[in-house]
C-alpha positions, -999 to 999 in steps of 0.1 A, spaced: -594 362 -215 -631 367 -228 -631 371 -265 -667 370 -271 -667 408 -274 -640 406 -302 -656 379 -321 -691 396 -318 -673 429 -331 -656 414 -362 -685 391 -370 -713 416 -366 -734 406 -396 -750 443 -400 -718 462 -401 -697 435 -419 -722 436 -446 -718 474 -451 -681 468 -458 -682 434 -476 -711 443 -500 -731 419 -522 -699 403 -536 -696 367 -546 -693 339 -521 -657 334 -528 -649 370 -520 -669 370 -487 -653 337 -476 -618 353 -483 -627 383 -462 -642 363 -434 -611 341 -433 -588 372 -432 -609 386 -405 -609 354 -383 -572 348 -391 -561 381 -379 -582 380 -347 -570 347 -339 -534 361 -345 -542 388 -320 -556 364 -295 -527 341 -297 -503 369 -291 -521 382 -263 -523 346 -246 -485 341 -252 -478 375 -235 -499 365 -205 -479 333 -202 -446 350 -206 -450 382 -188 -459 378 -150 -468 415 -146 -494 414 -174 -522 411 -149 -553 414 -170 -562 414 -206 -598 421 -221 -614 432 -253 -640 459 -250 -662 475 -276 -671 511 -265 -692 518 -299 -703 496 -327 -674 510 -348 -644 505 -321 -629 475 -306 -602 480 -279 -578 457 -264 -572 466 -228 -539 454 -212 -531 458 -175 -499 457 -160 -487 458 -125 -453 467 -108 -453 440 -78 -428 460 -59 -447 495 -58 -482 485 -64 -486 507 -94 -509 496 -122 -505 507 -157 -537 502 -180 -535 507 -218 -558 505 -246 -551 495 -283 -573 502 -311 -582 470 -327 -611 481 -350 -591 475 -382 -597 437 -374 -633 441 -387 -616 448 -422 -594 418 -419 -564 439 -412 -538 431 -386 -532 461 -363 -495 465 -373 -493 501 -361 -515 500 -331 -502 526 -304 -513 524 -268 -533 550 -250 -534 553 -213 -568 543 -198 -582 566 -174 -615 567 -156 -631 562 -122 -618 526 -119 -582 535 -129 -583 568 -109 -590 549 -77 -559 531 -82 -523 544 -71 -516 568 -99 -484 565 -119 -463 594 -125 -461 613 -158 -424 604 -165 -435 567 -165 -462 577 -189 -436 594 -210 -413 564 -212 -440 540 -221 -450 562 -250 -414 567 -260 -405 530 -259 -436 520 -279 -431 547 -308 -398 528 -314 -415 495 -322 -415 486 -360 -448 482 -376 -457 446 -385 -469 413 -374 -462 403 -337 -466 440 -327 -489 430 -298 -465 408 -280 -436 432 -288 -454 459 -273 -465 440 -242 -428 430 -237 -417 467 -239 -443 480 -215 -436 451 -191 -399 460 -190 -406 497 -186 -431 490 -157 -406 465 -139 -376 487 -143 -391 519 -134 -380 532 -100 -398 565 -96 
């Protein structure tokens, strides 16, 4: 997984300075430690999910704007060939906040549309199962496990 985009997003000196201000070196060090610690927690969870879940085919960070960081998760159903692509908003990492309440959105676009589409009931089931997750740490790997199970079990 290429994490350069995520590091560049959270460590962008110009935007980080806007939030950090001109506080003491100690404050800035604590903030940077929190920012990097939470980013590394997310990366570790994604890597663990990639090892654990065979149908989690691809993961990447994407920054569509200076203010937004997304984690893209691509799952595949090996029986039907269907692919499910989700995006999680990770922008809170810039402020050193773990994305404990991240909710997935389905990715759409030309590259996604050209794939075999997945039916609305599958989308609804994914939304339903992810809404039942508790907020907190380990949210990313729990979310990946839930989506993986739904994709594997779906017979539509």
